C-alpha positions as CSV (number, residue, x, y, z in Angstrom):
1,X,-66.6,-24.0,4.7
2,X,-68.9,-21.5,3.3
3,X,-67.9,-18.5,0.9
4,X,-68.0,-15.9,3.8
5,X,-65.4,-17.7,5.8
6,X,-63.2,-18.5,2.5
7,X,-63.2,-14.7,1.7
8,X,-62.5,-13.9,5.4
9,X,-59.4,-16.2,5.3
10,X,-58.2,-15.0,1.9
11,X,-58.5,-11.3,3.2
12,X,-56.4,-12.3,6.2
13,X,-53.9,-14.0,4.2
14,X,-53.5,-11.0,2.0
15,X,-53.2,-8.6,5.1
16,X,-50.7,-10.8,6.7
17,X,-48.5,-10.7,3.4
18,X,-48.7,-6.9,3.3
19,X,-47.6,-6.7,7.0
20,X,-44.7,-9.0,6.4
21,X,-43.7,-7.1,3.3
22,X,-43.8,-3.8,5.4
23,X,-41.8,-5.4,8.4
24,X,-39.2,-6.6,5.9
25,X,-38.8,-3.1,4.3
26,X,-38.5,-1.3,7.8
27,X,-35.9,-3.8,8.9
28,X,-33.8,-3.6,6.0
29,X,-34.2,-0.1,4.8
30,X,-35.7,1.9,7.8
31,X,-39.1,3.5,8.7
32,X,-38.3,6.4,6.4
33,X,-38.2,4.3,3.3
34,X,-41.6,2.5,3.8
35,X,-44.0,3.2,1.3
36,X,-47.2,1.9,-0.3
37,X,-45.6,1.6,-3.6
38,X,-42.7,-0.5,-2.2
39,X,-44.8,-2.7,-0.2
40,X,-47.0,-3.3,-3.5
41,X,-43.9,-3.9,-5.6
42,X,-42.5,-6.4,-3.0
43,X,-45.9,-8.4,-3.2
44,X,-46.4,-8.0,-6.7
45,X,-49.7,-6.2,-6.3
46,X,-51.0,-2.8,-7.4
47,X,-50.6,0.0,-5.0
48,X,-54.4,0.5,-5.1
49,X,-54.9,-3.1,-3.8
50,X,-53.2,-2.3,-0.7
51,X,-55.9,0.4,0.3
52,X,-58.6,-2.4,0.3
53,X,-57.0,-3.7,3.5
54,X,-55.4,-0.6,5.1
55,X,-56.3,2.9,5.1
56,X,-52.9,4.1,4.6
57,X,-49.0,3.8,5.4
58,X,-49.6,4.8,9.2
59,X,-52.5,2.1,9.4
60,X,-50.1,-0.5,8.3
61,X,-47.4,0.7,10.9
62,X,-50.0,0.7,13.7
63,X,-51.1,-2.7,12.9
64,X,-47.6,-4.2,12.6
65,X,-46.9,-2.5,16.3
66,X,-50.1,-3.8,17.6
67,X,-49.7,-7.5,16.4
68,X,-45.8,-7.7,16.6
69,X,-45.2,-5.8,19.8
70,X,-48.0,-7.7,21.5
71,X,-46.1,-11.1,20.7
72,X,-43.1,-9.7,22.4
73,X,-45.1,-8.2,25.4
74,X,-47.0,-11.3,26.1
75,X,-43.8,-13.2,26.6
76,X,-43.6,-11.4,29.8
77,X,-46.2,-13.3,31.8
78,X,-47.2,-12.9,35.3
79,X,-45.9,-16.4,36.3
80,X,-48.7,-16.8,38.6
81,X,-48.0,-20.3,39.4
82,X,-44.8,-19.3,41.1
83,X,-45.5,-18.0,44.6
84,X,-42.3,-16.2,45.5
85,X,-42.5,-12.7,43.8
86,X,-38.6,-12.6,43.2
87,X,-38.8,-15.9,41.5
88,X,-41.8,-14.7,39.5
89,X,-40.0,-11.6,38.3
90,X,-36.8,-13.6,37.5
91,X,-38.7,-16.2,35.4
92,X,-40.7,-13.4,33.7
93,X,-37.5,-11.6,32.6
94,X,-35.8,-14.8,31.6
95,X,-38.9,-15.8,29.4
96,X,-38.9,-12.2,27.9
97,X,-35.2,-12.3,27.0
98,X,-35.2,-15.7,25.6
99,X,-38.3,-14.7,23.4
100,X,-36.6,-11.7,22.3
101,X,-33.8,-13.6,21.1
102,X,-35.7,-15.9,19.3
103,X,-37.4,-13.2,17.6
104,X,-34.4,-11.0,17.3
105,X,-35.3,-9.4,13.8
106,X,-38.8,-8.4,14.8
107,X,-37.3,-7.2,18.2
108,X,-34.6,-5.1,16.5
109,X,-36.9,-3.7,13.9
110,X,-39.5,-2.4,16.4
111,X,-37.5,-1.4,19.3
112,X,-34.3,-0.2,17.9
113,X,-35.8,2.4,15.9
114,X,-35.9,6.4,16.4
115,X,-38.9,6.8,14.0
116,X,-41.6,9.0,15.7
117,X,-44.4,6.7,14.4
118,X,-42.7,3.8,16.2
119,X,-41.9,5.6,19.3
120,X,-45.5,6.5,19.7
121,X,-45.9,2.7,20.5
122,X,-42.4,1.9,22.0
123,X,-41.3,4.7,24.2
124,X,-41.4,4.0,28.0
125,X,-39.1,6.2,29.7
126,X,-41.5,9.1,30.1
127,X,-43.3,9.9,33.5
128,X,-46.5,7.8,33.7
129,X,-45.4,5.3,31.2
130,X,-46.2,2.4,33.4
131,X,-49.9,3.4,32.9
132,X,-49.8,3.5,29.0
133,X,-47.2,0.7,28.1
134,X,-48.3,-2.9,28.5
135,X,-44.8,-4.3,29.0
136,X,-43.7,-1.8,31.5
137,X,-47.1,-2.1,33.4
138,X,-46.5,-5.7,33.7
139,X,-43.1,-5.4,34.9
140,X,-44.1,-2.6,37.2
141,X,-46.7,-5.0,38.8
142,X,-44.0,-7.7,39.3
143,X,-41.7,-5.4,41.0
144,X,-44.5,-4.0,43.1
145,X,-45.2,-7.3,44.6
146,X,-41.5,-7.5,45.7
147,X,-41.6,-4.3,47.6
148,X,-43.4,-2.7,50.7
149,X,-46.8,-1.1,50.0
150,X,-45.7,2.5,50.9
151,X,-43.1,2.9,48.0
152,X,-44.4,5.6,45.9
153,X,-45.8,4.6,42.5
154,X,-43.5,7.1,40.9
155,X,-40.5,5.4,42.5
156,X,-41.7,1.9,41.4
157,X,-42.1,3.2,37.8
158,X,-38.4,4.4,37.8
159,X,-37.3,1.0,39.1
160,X,-39.4,-0.8,36.4
161,X,-38.0,1.7,33.6
162,X,-34.5,1.0,34.9
163,X,-34.9,-2.6,34.8
164,X,-36.5,-2.8,31.4
165,X,-33.7,-0.7,30.0
166,X,-30.9,-2.8,31.5
167,X,-32.5,-5.9,30.3
168,X,-33.2,-4.3,26.8
169,X,-29.4,-3.5,26.6
170,X,-28.5,-7.1,27.3
171,X,-30.8,-8.4,24.7
172,X,-29.5,-6.0,22.1
173,X,-25.9,-7.0,22.7
174,X,-26.5,-10.7,22.8
175,X,-28.4,-10.3,19.4
176,X,-25.5,-8.2,18.1
177,X,-22.8,-10.5,19.3
178,X,-24.6,-13.7,18.1
179,X,-21.4,-15.8,17.9
180,X,-20.9,-16.0,21.6
181,X,-20.8,-19.7,23.2
182,X,-24.3,-20.7,24.5
183,X,-22.7,-21.1,27.9
184,X,-21.4,-17.5,28.0
185,X,-24.7,-16.2,26.9
186,X,-26.4,-18.2,29.6
187,X,-24.1,-17.0,32.1
188,X,-24.6,-13.3,31.2
189,X,-28.4,-13.7,31.3
190,X,-28.4,-15.4,34.6
191,X,-25.9,-12.8,36.2
192,X,-28.1,-10.1,35.0
193,X,-31.3,-11.6,36.4
194,X,-29.4,-12.2,39.7
195,X,-28.0,-8.6,39.8
196,X,-31.6,-7.3,39.0
197,X,-33.5,-9.0,41.6
198,X,-30.8,-8.3,44.2
199,X,-31.0,-4.5,43.1
200,X,-34.8,-4.4,43.5
201,X,-34.6,-5.7,47.2
202,X,-32.2,-3.1,48.1
203,X,-35.3,-0.7,48.1
204,X,-37.1,-3.2,50.2
205,X,-34.2,-3.0,52.7
206,X,-34.2,1.0,52.6
207,X,-37.9,1.1,53.5
208,X,-37.5,-1.0,56.7
């Protein structure tokens, strides 16, 4: 391994260390308490060293969102190997829920946060969100496959937003009520998935 590769790996390791420290501060104290000084103290480094890796605090937050939220988003696959659109949606949502529960601290820290900086990345209830938010866009496409072609894009987006919000609510409650028996958690998840799929198909029947 040449010196260039070693330097690159060392830089990436330090960068990840900074992001991990920032994530822990946000989770434990809130976004408003995050500062370069606190990050530096947490990793036993001088504040000036942080600026060798990030422009400022906002750059750190943006990097956290880009890397962390991408991991969450990518747990909602298109499930192309499944032919039936309803089953593809159900499996995609099931995978998303399970991934969120496995990464509960990260999920809570990023999505249960009213910080304007974070909301620039995570808000998705505004009109046109399906064009700007990857998670909602993927869900939008899955729902679109289940419904007639003549349903308006704006209606599809509202359905996707409602499905995401209901799923989000279930995830949060399952995280908070972490002592529920596994069997009960599974029943709740499967019931939610069944109701979601059936609810979407109501729009299919309305268009006939």
